[in-house]
VOKOL-392265 format. One record per residue (C-alpha): residue in three letters; x negated, y negated, z negated. Coordinates in Angstrom, 2 decimals. Layout:
<nodes>
  code        x        y        z
   Ala        X        Y        Z
...
</nodes>
This chain:
<nodes>
  code        x        y        z
   Unk    -0.05     0.00    -0.03
   Unk    -2.98    -2.33    -0.72
   Unk    -3.95    -1.88     3.00
   Unk    -0.45    -2.83     4.04
   Unk    -0.50    -5.95     1.98
   Unk    -3.92    -6.96     3.47
   Unk    -2.77    -6.30     6.94
   Unk     0.44    -8.27     6.80
   Unk    -1.07   -11.80     6.84
   Unk    -3.54   -10.75     9.68
   Unk    -0.64    -9.47    11.82
   Unk     1.64   -12.44    11.22
   Unk    -1.14   -15.05    11.40
   Unk    -2.01   -14.00    15.05
   Unk     1.36   -15.02    16.68
   Unk     1.57   -18.02    14.32
   Unk    -1.73   -19.47    15.67
   Unk    -0.13   -20.01    19.00
   Unk     2.38   -22.43    17.22
   Unk    -0.59   -24.80    16.40
   Unk     0.64   -27.73    18.45
   Unk     4.37   -26.97    17.59
   Unk     3.46   -27.30    13.90
   Unk     1.78   -30.71    14.73
   Unk     4.98   -31.71    16.74
   Unk     6.91   -31.01    13.45
   Unk     4.62   -33.15    11.33
   Unk     2.24   -30.57    10.03
   Unk    -1.38   -30.01    10.36
   Unk    -2.13   -27.64    13.23
   Unk    -4.89   -25.89    11.40
   Unk    -2.61   -24.48     8.71
   Unk    -1.51   -21.92    11.30
   Unk    -4.93   -20.22    10.68
   Unk    -4.36   -19.87     6.89
   Unk    -2.81   -16.38     5.90
   Unk     0.15   -16.56     3.50
   Unk     0.14   -20.41     3.51
   Unk     1.02   -20.60     7.19
   Unk     4.30   -18.51     6.50
   Unk     5.14   -20.81     3.60
   Unk     4.79   -23.84     5.72
   Unk     6.92   -22.19     8.38
   Unk     9.62   -21.67     5.95
   Unk     9.53   -25.39     4.91
   Unk     9.85   -26.33     8.61
   Unk    12.97   -24.28     9.07
   Unk    14.38   -25.10     5.62
   Unk    14.83   -21.55     4.27
   Unk    14.96   -20.63     0.58
   Unk    11.93   -18.98    -1.07
   Unk    13.47   -15.49    -1.15
   Unk    12.81   -15.36     2.59
   Unk     9.21   -15.53     1.66
   Unk     9.61   -12.65    -0.70
   Unk    11.16   -10.65     2.10
   Unk     7.88   -11.02     4.11
   Unk     6.18    -8.54     1.70
   Unk     8.62    -5.75     2.23
   Unk     6.87    -3.47     4.71
   Unk     8.36    -3.52     8.26
   Unk    11.47    -5.56     7.14
   Unk     8.90    -8.39     7.34
   Unk     8.57    -8.16    11.06
   Unk    12.39    -8.55    11.57
   Unk    12.40   -11.55     9.12
   Unk     9.40   -13.12    10.90
   Unk    11.22   -12.95    14.26
   Unk    14.29   -14.69    12.67
   Unk    11.78   -17.35    11.32
   Unk    10.50   -17.94    14.85
   Unk    14.03   -18.17    16.28
   Unk    14.86   -20.73    13.63
   Unk    11.80   -22.76    14.49
   Unk    12.69   -23.22    18.16
   Unk    16.30   -23.94    17.08
   Unk    14.77   -27.00    15.27
   Unk    13.39   -28.05    18.77
   Unk    16.88   -27.85    20.33
   Unk    16.46   -24.46    21.91
   Unk    19.66   -22.48    21.52
   Unk    19.84   -20.29    24.58
   Unk    19.82   -16.57    24.05
   Unk    17.07   -15.88    26.47
   Unk    14.94   -18.49    24.60
   Unk    15.43   -16.71    21.19
   Unk    14.61   -13.24    22.74
   Unk    11.45   -14.53    24.36
   Unk    10.10   -16.36    21.21
   Unk    10.93   -13.28    19.12
   Unk     9.13   -10.75    21.45
   Unk     6.52   -13.05    23.04
   Unk     5.58   -15.91    20.72
   Unk     2.15   -16.13    22.07
   Unk     3.62   -17.16    25.38
   Unk     6.74   -19.26    24.44
   Unk     5.21   -21.39    21.60
   Unk     2.40   -22.91    23.85
   Unk     5.05   -23.57    26.53
   Unk     7.27   -25.29    23.95
   Unk     4.47   -27.49    22.73
   Unk     3.70   -28.62    26.18
   Unk     7.38   -29.89    26.69
   Unk     7.27   -33.67    26.58
   Unk    10.95   -33.72    25.74
   Unk    10.75   -31.27    22.74
   Unk    11.45   -33.00    19.51
   Unk    11.54   -31.53    16.14
   Unk    14.67   -32.22    13.99
   Unk    15.20   -31.31    10.41
   Unk    17.41   -28.19    10.58
   Unk    19.65   -29.45     7.70
   Unk    20.68   -32.42     9.93
   Unk    21.37   -30.44    13.14
   Unk    24.89   -30.07    14.10
   Unk    25.62   -26.35    14.53
   Unk    26.10   -25.46    18.18
   Unk    29.52   -23.82    18.61
   Unk    29.30   -20.60    20.41
   Unk    31.82   -19.00    22.69
   Unk    33.41   -15.54    21.67
   Unk    31.22   -13.83    24.29
   Unk    28.01   -15.30    22.88
   Unk    29.07   -14.53    19.30
   Unk    29.64   -10.84    20.27
   Unk    26.29   -10.64    22.07
   Unk    24.40   -12.19    19.34
   Unk    26.07    -9.81    16.83
   Unk    25.43    -6.71    18.88
   Unk    21.88    -7.69    19.51
   Unk    21.23    -8.31    15.87
   Unk    22.77    -4.99    14.98
   Unk    20.70    -3.19    17.61
   Unk    17.47    -4.77    16.62
   Unk    18.01    -4.34    12.87
   Unk    19.09    -0.70    13.23
   Unk    16.08     0.03    15.62
   Unk    13.65    -1.38    13.06
   Unk    15.13     0.60    10.26
   Unk    15.17     3.79    12.32
   Unk    11.71     3.25    13.64
   Unk     9.81     2.20    10.33
   Unk    12.06     3.02     7.34
   Unk    14.16     6.11     7.72
   Unk    16.30     7.96    10.18
   Unk    19.30    10.22     9.96
   Unk    18.85    13.74    11.11
   Unk    21.01    16.84    11.36
   Unk    19.90    20.39    10.71
   Unk    20.73    22.39    13.92
   Unk    19.31    25.87    13.23
   Unk    19.12    28.27    10.37
   Unk    15.25    28.24    10.06
   Unk    15.43    26.60     6.61
   Unk    18.35    28.67     5.20
   Unk    19.26    28.51     2.31
   Unk    16.97    25.55     1.35
   Unk    18.63    23.45     4.11
   Unk    21.82    24.55     5.82
   Unk    23.08    24.29     9.38
   Unk    25.41    21.36     9.23
   Unk    23.42    19.43     6.82
   Unk    23.07    15.67     7.40
   Unk    19.95    14.11     5.85
   Unk    17.80    11.12     5.71
   Unk    14.14    11.36     6.82
   Unk    11.80     8.92     5.22
   Unk     9.31     7.35     7.67
   Unk     7.69     5.43     4.76
   Unk     6.54     8.55     2.92
   Unk     3.73     9.24     5.21
   Unk     3.69     5.95     7.04
   Unk     5.69     5.30    10.24
   Unk     4.21     5.65    13.66
   Unk     3.85     3.16    16.41
   Unk     6.19     4.40    19.12
   Unk     4.42     6.01    22.06
   Unk     7.26     4.89    24.40
   Unk     8.60     1.50    23.07
   Unk    10.87     1.05    26.11
   Unk    13.92     3.31    25.55
   Unk    17.63     3.32    25.31
   Unk    18.60     2.56    21.72
   Unk    19.83     5.24    19.26
   Unk    19.06     8.29    21.50
   Unk    16.11    10.61    21.48
   Unk    14.94    11.77    24.95
   Unk    18.06    12.16    27.13
   Unk    20.63     9.65    28.05
   Unk    24.23    10.11    26.78
   Unk    26.54    12.16    28.96
   Unk    23.59    13.59    30.86
   Unk    21.42    16.73    30.56
   Unk    18.56    15.42    32.68
   Unk    18.39    11.66    32.69
   Unk    15.52    10.29    30.59
   Unk    16.40     7.76    27.92
   Unk    12.87     6.23    28.02
   Unk    10.47     4.74    30.52
   Unk     6.69     5.19    30.40
   Unk     5.65     1.75    32.05
   Unk     4.26     0.94    28.54
   Unk     2.67     3.66    26.54
   Unk     1.09     2.84    23.20
   Unk    -1.64     5.07    21.66
   Unk    -1.13     7.02    18.40
   Unk    -1.21     4.71    15.42
   Unk     0.21     5.40    11.90
   Unk     0.97     2.48     9.49
   Unk    -0.08     2.94     5.82
   Unk     2.69     4.90     3.95
   Unk     3.56     5.75     0.32
   Unk     1.38     8.86     0.30
   Unk     0.20    11.78     2.25
   Unk     1.71    15.15     3.08
   Unk     1.82    17.45     0.11
   Unk     1.88    21.30     0.26
   Unk     5.42    22.51     0.49
   Unk     6.98    19.17     1.59
   Unk     9.92    19.55     3.96
   Unk     8.53    17.65     7.00
   Unk    10.27    16.61    10.23
   Unk     7.85    16.67    13.22
   Unk     7.89    16.65    17.06
   Unk     7.87    20.10    18.48
   Unk     4.14    20.78    19.43
   Unk     4.98    23.07    22.25
   Unk     7.50    20.71    23.70
   Unk     4.88    18.77    25.75
   Unk     6.10    20.79    28.80
   Unk     9.54    22.50    29.19
   Unk    12.11    23.87    31.51
   Unk    15.05    21.46    31.99
   Unk    17.36    24.50    32.04
   Unk    16.12    26.10    28.84
   Unk    14.87    22.88    27.15
   Unk    13.17    23.62    23.82
   Unk    15.49    26.63    23.14
   Unk    12.97    28.84    24.96
   Unk     9.28    27.83    24.99
   Unk     7.87    26.86    28.39
   Unk     4.76    28.79    27.39
   Unk     6.80    31.96    26.42
   Unk     8.43    31.73    29.98
   Unk     4.97    31.55    31.68
   Unk     3.70    34.56    29.66
   Unk     6.76    36.62    30.51
   Unk     7.31    35.60    34.23
   Unk     4.12    34.00    35.39
   Unk     3.29    30.34    35.92
   Unk     3.98    30.48    39.78
   Unk     7.48    31.74    39.32
   Unk     8.44    29.37    36.51
   Unk     7.31    26.41    38.59
   Unk     8.76    27.57    41.96
   Unk    12.08    29.13    40.87
   Unk    14.04    26.10    40.19
   Unk    17.33    27.83    40.50
   Unk    16.55    30.16    37.38
   Unk    14.22    27.77    35.37
   Unk    15.17    24.25    36.49
   Unk    12.58    21.57    36.82
   Unk     9.49    21.73    34.70
   Unk     9.00    18.33    33.10
   Unk     6.57    16.86    30.43
   Unk     7.52    14.70    27.54
   Unk     5.41    12.23    25.39
   Unk     4.88    13.15    21.72
   Unk     7.63    10.89    20.28
   Unk    10.17    12.18    22.72
   Unk     9.64    16.03    21.92
   Unk    12.36    17.74    19.95
   Unk    12.47    17.05    16.22
   Unk    11.87    20.17    14.09
   Unk    12.09    20.50    10.30
   Unk     9.95    23.03     8.38
   Unk     8.05    23.23     5.09
   Unk     4.40    22.39     5.23
   Unk     2.56    25.39     3.68
   Unk    -0.84    24.57     4.86
   Unk    -2.82    21.40     4.72
   Unk    -6.01    20.42     6.54
   Unk    -8.87    22.69     5.44
   Unk    -6.58    25.28     3.93
   Unk    -6.95    28.96     4.61
   Unk    -3.59    30.66     5.18
   Unk    -2.76    34.37     5.33
   Unk     0.42    36.44     5.49
   Unk     0.27    40.01     4.17
   Unk     3.31    42.26     4.44
   Unk     5.36    39.08     4.56
   Unk     3.94    37.31     1.52
   Unk     2.06    34.00     2.15
   Unk    -1.11    32.99     0.50
   Unk    -3.06    29.84     0.64
   Unk    -6.66    29.71    -0.13
   Unk    -6.51    33.18    -1.65
   Unk    -3.46    32.39    -3.92
   Unk     0.26    33.13    -3.64
   Unk     2.07    30.15    -2.49
   Unk     5.42    29.68    -4.42
   Unk     7.68    27.23    -2.85
   Unk    10.59    25.04    -4.17
   Unk    12.88    26.28    -1.58
   Unk    14.77    29.61    -1.23
   Unk    12.81    32.16     0.92
   Unk    14.84    34.60     2.95
   Unk    13.77    37.73     4.80
   Unk    15.36    40.36     7.02
   Unk    16.72    43.30     5.07
   Unk    18.35    46.58     6.10
   Unk    21.52    47.36     4.03
   Unk    23.05    50.82     4.04
   Unk    26.43    51.55     2.45
   Unk    28.03    54.87     1.63
   Unk    29.98    54.56     4.78
   Unk    32.35    51.85     3.83
   Unk    32.38    48.48     5.47
   Unk    31.30    45.37     3.51
   Unk    34.14    43.11     2.64
   Unk    33.94    39.55     4.11
   Unk    34.73    38.28     0.70
   Unk    31.58    39.93    -0.61
   Unk    29.54    38.14     2.04
   Unk    31.19    34.88     1.04
   Unk    30.50    35.52    -2.60
   Unk    26.83    35.98    -2.02
   Unk    26.67    33.25     0.58
   Unk    25.47    35.78     3.42
   Unk    25.80    33.89     6.72
   Unk    23.43    35.81     8.90
   Unk    23.65    39.35     9.90
   Unk    24.74    42.07    12.18
   Unk    26.15    45.61    12.18
   Unk    23.96    48.29    13.75
   Unk    25.11    51.00    15.90
   Unk    25.19    53.39    13.04
   Unk    28.36    52.95    10.96
   Unk    27.69    51.51     7.54
   Unk    24.23    49.97     8.35
   Unk    23.67    46.23     8.36
   Unk    20.86    43.80     8.92
   Unk    21.04    40.65     6.82
   Unk    18.74    37.67     6.31
   Unk    18.80    37.00     2.54
   Unk    16.71    36.10    -0.42
   Unk    15.25    38.62    -2.74
   Unk    17.75    37.46    -5.48
   Unk    20.68    38.36    -3.31
   Unk    18.99    41.72    -2.28
   Unk    18.94    42.61    -5.90
   Unk    22.48    41.68    -6.40
   Unk    23.63    43.85    -3.45
   Unk    21.56    46.78    -4.86
   Unk    23.75    46.66    -7.92
   Unk    27.01    47.27    -5.88
   Unk    28.25    50.83    -6.14
   Unk    29.00    51.15    -2.35
   Unk    25.35    50.13    -1.34
   Unk    22.92    53.02    -0.99
   Unk    19.91    51.13     0.32
   Unk    18.55    47.67     0.54
   Unk    15.00    47.33     2.02
   Unk    13.07    44.67     3.52
   Unk    12.22    45.02     7.25
   Unk     8.51    44.06     7.92
   Unk     6.28    44.38    10.99
   Unk     3.33    46.70    10.19
   Unk    -0.26    45.29    10.09
   Unk    -2.09    45.75    13.29
   Unk     1.09    45.81    15.41
   Unk     0.38    42.89    17.90
   Unk     3.21    40.63    18.87
   Unk     2.01    38.70    22.01
   Unk     4.30    35.77    21.15
   Unk     2.49    35.13    17.86
   Unk    -0.26    32.46    17.90
   Unk    -2.96    32.49    19.37
   Unk    -1.37    34.95    21.88
   Unk    -4.51    36.93    22.20
   Unk    -5.11    40.54    21.65
   Unk    -8.31    39.69    19.86
   Unk    -5.94    38.60    17.04
   Unk    -3.38    41.43    16.65
   Unk    -1.12    39.47    14.31
   Unk     2.66    39.42    13.79
   Unk     5.20    37.39    11.69
   Unk     4.47    39.49     8.64
   Unk     0.71    40.05     8.90
   Unk    -1.01    37.10    10.10
   Unk    -4.50    35.51     9.45
   Unk    -6.62    34.70     7.65
   Unk    -6.82    31.38     9.47
   Unk    -8.40    27.99     8.57
   Unk    -6.45    24.83     9.31
   Unk    -8.59    22.18    11.12
   Unk    -9.23    18.74     9.53
   Unk   -10.49    15.54    11.00
   Unk   -14.15    15.52    11.20
   Unk   -14.66    19.14    10.75
   Unk   -17.01    20.87    13.15
   Unk   -16.61    24.53    14.32
   Unk   -18.58    26.80    16.47
   Unk   -16.91    27.71    19.76
   Unk   -17.17    30.93    21.56
   Unk   -14.85    32.98    23.93
   Unk   -13.36    34.93    20.98
   Unk   -12.25    31.94    18.84
   Unk   -11.43    29.57    21.86
   Unk    -7.81    30.77    21.78
   Unk    -7.40    29.25    18.29
   Unk    -8.62    25.82    19.45
   Unk    -8.03    25.47    23.12
   Unk    -4.69    23.75    22.78
   Unk    -6.22    21.31    20.20
   Unk    -9.14    20.44    22.38
   Unk    -7.12    20.18    25.67
   Unk    -3.58    19.09    24.86
   Unk    -3.65    17.33    21.52
   Unk    -6.95    15.61    21.67
   Unk    -7.05    14.95    25.42
   Unk   -10.31    16.78    26.76
   Unk   -10.94    18.52    29.90
   Unk   -11.55    22.29    28.99
   Unk   -13.01    25.01    31.43
   Unk   -14.50    28.24    31.16
   Unk   -17.10    29.12    33.85
   Unk   -19.11    32.21    33.99
   Unk   -18.55    32.82    30.27
   Unk   -19.61    29.20    29.38
   Unk   -17.26    26.83    27.69
   Unk   -17.27    23.42    29.31
   Unk   -15.64    20.25    27.55
   Unk   -15.40    17.25    29.74
   Unk   -17.72    18.90    32.19
   Unk   -20.51    19.60    29.63
   Unk   -21.44    22.97    28.01
   Unk   -20.13    23.14    24.41
   Unk   -20.86    25.70    21.69
   Unk   -19.18    23.63    19.02
   Unk   -16.37    21.05    18.64
   Unk   -15.42    18.28    16.03
   Unk   -11.76    17.68    15.41
   Unk   -10.49    14.23    15.78
   Unk    -7.10    14.65    13.84
   Unk    -5.83    16.45    10.89
   Unk    -3.54    19.48    11.44
   Unk    -0.85    21.15     9.42
   Unk     0.74    24.70     9.20
   Unk     4.61    24.65     9.12
   Unk     6.89    27.48     8.28
   Unk    10.63    27.94     7.85
   Unk    11.98    29.22     4.52
   Unk    14.07    31.62     6.47
   Unk    10.97    33.70     7.22
   Unk    12.40    36.16     9.71
   Unk    14.55    33.72    11.59
   Unk    12.20    30.79    12.12
   Unk    10.16    29.66    15.32
   Unk     7.44    27.95    13.52
   Unk     3.58    27.68    13.42
   Unk     3.29    31.46    13.63
   Unk     4.54    31.10    17.20
   Unk     2.93    27.88    18.45
   Unk     0.14    27.14    16.01
   Unk    -1.12    23.96    14.41
   Unk     0.97    20.78    14.12
   Unk    -1.18    17.59    14.87
   Unk    -0.90    14.58    12.53
   Unk     0.35    12.43    15.50
   Unk     3.41    14.62    15.66
   Unk     4.51    14.06    12.09
   Unk     7.78    12.03    12.02
   Unk     8.48    11.82     8.20
   Unk     9.64    13.65     4.99
   Unk    13.22    14.98     4.52
   Unk    14.37    13.50     1.20
   Unk    18.09    13.45     0.88
   Unk    21.20    15.28     2.19
   Unk    24.18    13.05     2.18
   Unk    26.73    15.29     3.80
   Unk    26.90    19.12     4.35
   Unk    29.40    20.64     6.75
   Unk    30.27    24.18     7.34
   Unk    31.02    24.69    11.01
   Unk    32.85    27.96    10.41
   Unk    35.44    26.26     8.10
   Unk    38.49    24.14     9.03
   Unk    38.54    20.28     8.23
   Unk    40.94    20.78     5.26
   Unk    39.82    24.24     4.37
   Unk    36.34    23.85     2.79
   Unk    34.49    22.26     5.80
   Unk    32.82    19.73     3.52
   Unk    30.43    21.54     1.28
   Unk    30.66    19.29    -1.70
   Unk    28.21    21.15    -3.89
   Unk    25.60    20.87    -1.06
   Unk    26.20    17.14    -0.35
   Unk    24.45    14.22    -2.04
   Unk    21.36    16.10    -3.14
   Unk    17.65    15.57    -2.81
   Unk    15.55    18.00    -0.66
   Unk    13.36    20.38    -2.57
</nodes>
C-alpha cells in the first residue's frame, strides 16, 4: 500500500503538468502543477470543491475517476460545456489542456458564480449513462467484479449457481491487455457466438498495481484459463484446443471447419475465467499419491470440502432420491449393474452412506500409480502421471534458473514459448531459444498450481499445468446469492443457507 500512495502523486502530476498555463490563466502560479499533492489541492481550490474530494484521491483506483471529474470541472470554469470536450479532457488531458491554454477567448470564471447550463433531456440521459458506464467499468476493472460459478469443479465448497464477488484489490488489479472493448461483457458480443467484444488496436503489456497482499496457499482464486490462448469456436473452452490436436491432429483441426469451426486466439484478459483453489505457490513442490495431495512433503489440508469419485453398491435396492437430497449428493450415475452407483462425494458423506443398512460397499475409485493418462500435464510418456498419482513437480518462480534437456522440456516449453514469449525450437536434439542454443532457462514470472476441490470432476492444473501470474484475476471473497438450477422459483430455488457467506 505504501507503494500505491507514493505512486499516486506521480501518476496524477503527469497530466496536471500539461495544465501549467491553464493554472496561470486561473490566477495561480504555473509551477505548482509540478508539486505532488499540493497541485491536487490547488486544483480543488480552482474548481471550488470541498476538502472531502481531496480525501477521495487517496482511495486506490477511485482516485482516477475523481481526478477525471476534477479535470471536467476545471474546463467548465473556462466555459467548456460540450460533451465531447469533457470526454477529451478526461481521457486526453495532455492534449486538451495545452489547446485550452492557447485559446485567446478562454477566460476563467469562479465556478460558484457561473450560471448552470441547462441541459436537454437527451443530454441528461447521455451524461447519466456515460457516468454510470465509466463508474461501473472502473469498479469492475480495479476493485471487484461479479462472477457466477458455472461448473461443479469446486463442489461442495462453491456450488453451481453461486453468485460471488471477486476482489481485484486482494492481489492488485491488472492493467487491461485490451482496453478497447464493449462494456460489461467478456470476450463475445451479446446475442452472438462469434463476434469479438474487443479490438486489439491498442494492446497494453502486463502490469499489476500493488494490492492488499499476495496469493496465499489454499486461496480460492479466479484466473484466466491458461490453455484458452487458442481455441475452436465450435467447442470454445469446453474442450481444450490442445486436446483436440492430440486426438485428431493439428492439420485436421485447422482444416475441418465444419466439425471444429474456426481456430482463433484470445489475449490473456479475454480468456475464460476459471475458479480453483491455489494449492501450490512459486517454489513449492507438489505431489499427489493415491489421490492425496502433499505440498513440500507435507499433507495439504484445505478449508474447503474435498470430494472424490466413489463406487457405491447396494443390496440390490435403489437409493431413494430423498436420501440423495439428505446427504446433498448432486453428482452421480447408475452403472449397468443394478444396484451399483458412482457418486462424487466427500469422505464424510461416504462414511454416512456406509452406515446405511442397504449399502454394502462404499469405496473410492482411484487411478493406479504408473497408469499414464495422455491428457495429464505435461502430456509426455516420460511422465506417466494421472489425476490420482502425479509428481513430484516444482512450481517455477520468477528469477529461478533450471537446467533444460529434452526430457524436462515438456514441463517448461509452454512457459518459455507461450507465457514468456520466446521462440523455441529443437534441432538435432539441441534446444534453441530465440535462435541460440540453451541448456538452462530463467523464469520471468511466478507460477501457481490450481486444483478444484471436486478432485475427480475438475479440469485444473493437472491437465494444463502452471498458471502464470499475469493470468490471475482476483480472489473469490463473498457469495451474495446461491441458486439451485434444479429447483423451481418458489420451491427452494434460492439456497438461503448458502447465500451471504464468505468464501473459505
